[in-house]
FITOR-904648 format. One line per field, with one value per residue (C-alpha): residue number from 1; z, y, x; residue in one letter. Coordinates in nm, 4 decimals. Each point is the difference from the previous one (the first is absolute). Layout:
seq = [NUM|...]
zz = [Z|...]
yy = [Y|...]
xx = [X|...]
type = [A|...]
This chain:
seq = [1|2|3|4|5|6|7|8|9|10|11|12|13|14|15|16|17|18|19|20|21|22|23|24|25|26|27|28|29|30|31|32|33|34|35|36|37|38|39|40|41|42|43|44|45|46|47|48|49|50|51|52|53|54|55|56|57|58|59|60|61|62|63|64|65|66|67|68|69|70|71|72|73|74|75|76|77|78|79|80|81|82|83|84|85|86|87|88|89|90|91|92|93|94|95|96|97|98|99|100|101|102|103|104|105|106|107|108|109|110|111|112|113|114|115|116|117|118|119|120|121|122|123|124|125|126|127|128|129|130|131|132|133|134|135|136]
zz = [-0.0085|-0.0575|0.0921|-0.2622|0.0465|-0.2355|-0.0374|-0.0964|-0.2872|-0.1176|0.2112|-0.1647|0.2075|-0.1923|0.1007|0.1538|-0.1761|0.2275|-0.0319|0.1113|0.2956|0.1559|-0.0390|0.1522|0.3004|0.0522|0.0029|0.2555|0.2417|0.1349|0.1971|0.3169|-0.0883|-0.0954|0.3332|0.2181|-0.1745|0.0743|0.3471|0.0587|-0.1293|0.2384|0.2933|-0.0949|-0.0315|0.3501|0.1279|-0.1097|0.2452|0.3180|0.2044|-0.1375|0.0938|0.3404|0.0149|-0.1207|0.2671|0.2731|-0.1480|0.0487|0.3367|-0.0789|-0.0633|0.1149|0.0091|-0.2337|0.3447|0.1187|-0.3328|-0.0232|0.2120|-0.2813|-0.2529|0.2497|-0.2224|-0.0276|-0.0483|-0.3566|-0.0841|0.1759|-0.1834|-0.3195|0.0562|0.1486|-0.3154|-0.2153|0.1720|0.0030|-0.3746|-0.0459|0.2032|0.2426|0.2844|0.1143|0.1794|0.2597|0.0893|0.3751|0.1112|-0.0695|-0.0513|-0.2691|0.0751|-0.2429|-0.0215|-0.2311|-0.2833|0.0168|-0.3329|-0.2118|0.1936|-0.0863|-0.3950|0.0253|0.1626|-0.2319|-0.3059|0.1039|0.0787|-0.3400|-0.1375|0.1168|-0.2354|-0.3979|-0.1922|-0.2769|-0.3484|-0.2287|-0.3870|-0.0566|0.1381|0.0212|-0.1440|0.0020|-0.3350|-0.1027]
yy = [-0.0146|0.3589|0.3508|0.2439|0.3688|0.1130|0.3670|0.1025|0.1956|0.1110|-0.2822|-0.2407|-0.1813|-0.0383|-0.1929|0.2527|-0.0372|-0.1391|0.3096|0.2323|-0.2363|0.0431|0.3904|-0.0158|-0.2385|0.2233|0.2932|-0.1517|-0.1801|0.3004|-0.1036|0.0795|-0.2183|-0.2863|0.0655|0.0240|-0.3552|-0.1266|0.1147|-0.1318|-0.3572|0.0045|0.0932|-0.2496|-0.2755|0.0913|-0.0045|-0.3662|-0.1709|-0.1209|0.0799|0.3558|0.0535|-0.1252|0.2584|0.2912|-0.1141|0.0547|0.3031|0.1684|0.0589|0.2276|-0.0419|-0.3035|-0.1364|-0.3058|-0.1947|0.0644|-0.1516|-0.2959|-0.1850|0.1014|-0.2638|-0.2892|0.0116|0.1136|0.3181|-0.0231|-0.0921|0.2973|0.2000|-0.1077|0.0831|0.3629|0.0676|-0.1156|0.2467|0.2872|-0.0448|0.0092|0.3377|-0.1534|0.0377|0.2448|-0.0560|0.1711|-0.0969|0.0436|-0.1350|-0.3748|-0.0274|0.1037|0.0913|-0.0146|0.1851|-0.0049|0.2582|0.1837|0.1577|-0.3527|-0.1265|0.2688|-0.0561|-0.3281|0.0823|0.2618|-0.2264|-0.2647|0.2418|0.1520|-0.3766|0.0567|0.3081|-0.0283|0.1206|0.2372|-0.1593|0.0692|0.0492|-0.2834|-0.3243|-0.3097|-0.3057|-0.3652|-0.1711|-0.3164]
xx = [0.0184|0.1117|-0.1174|-0.0852|-0.1077|-0.2887|-0.0695|-0.3666|-0.0129|-0.3495|-0.1732|0.2149|0.2970|0.3336|0.3169|0.2536|0.3192|0.2753|0.2193|-0.3233|-0.0659|0.3466|-0.0410|-0.3404|0.1030|0.3156|-0.2242|-0.2565|0.2478|0.1872|0.3417|-0.2036|-0.3011|0.2262|0.2104|-0.3268|-0.0954|0.3218|0.0038|-0.3714|0.1159|0.2879|-0.2303|-0.2614|0.2692|0.1218|-0.3509|-0.0539|0.1801|-0.1401|0.3512|0.0093|-0.3389|0.0801|0.2981|-0.2149|-0.2783|0.2379|0.1611|-0.3729|0.0887|0.3158|0.3253|0.2059|0.3403|0.1008|0.0659|-0.3524|-0.1376|0.1734|-0.2795|-0.2439|0.1206|0.1155|0.3101|0.3408|0.0809|0.1600|-0.3752|-0.1075|0.2386|-0.1069|-0.3604|0.0919|0.2104|-0.2815|-0.2274|0.2651|0.0446|-0.3692|-0.0107|-0.2226|0.2298|0.2676|0.3114|0.1813|0.3497|0.0781|0.3660|0.0133|-0.3817|-0.2456|-0.3390|-0.3204|-0.2671|-0.3233|0.0055|-0.3541|0.0285|0.0511|-0.2877|-0.1954|0.0965|-0.0931|-0.3415|-0.0611|0.0800|-0.2296|-0.2684|0.0299|-0.0862|-0.3582|-0.0606|-0.0115|0.2807|-0.0633|-0.0173|0.2615|0.0047|0.2128|-0.0899|0.2097|-0.1700|0.1196|0.0350|0.1063]
type = [M|R|L|L|L|Y|L|A|L|G|G|V|A|R|P|L|P|Y|Q|W|A|L|I|Y|L|G|A|T|M|T|P|S|T|T|H|D|L|D|L|L|T|R|R|F|K|A|L|S|D|P|N|R|L|R|I|L|D|R|L|R|G|G|E|H|C|V|C|E|L|T|G|V|L|D|A|G|Q|S|L|L|S|F|H|L|K|T|L|K|D|A|G|L|V|K|E|R|P|E|G|R|W|T|H|Y|A|L|D|P|S|A|L|R|A|V|S|R|F|L|G|S|L|G|T|R|A|P|E|R|R|W|K|A|V|C|A|E]
């Protein structure tokens, strides 16, 4: 199956030449939009693991040191560090080094962005002039 873009001209849908499709997609997918989608994808991947959800749930109570979070997973510190790095790379938590220890806290702005995106899914998106149609 391949994806074709069609342009409605006078009520008749005509296939859009490949080069025009690239120009159209490049114009509509601005770097900030692409960056936002990549960031949302990383955040949802980070949220898809039960261990990371447990860590986030513990961080709802405020900032915690790594040593305070080790009991959350009932596993070694290396597994905890892996999950914390994933959450940090997704922008869901912030870290603050203090001496030998690192403290982690939720990033409220990241959580609001995820919440806004999920909330926006309930509203109808404006239709575009060019529609993607699957064709064989």
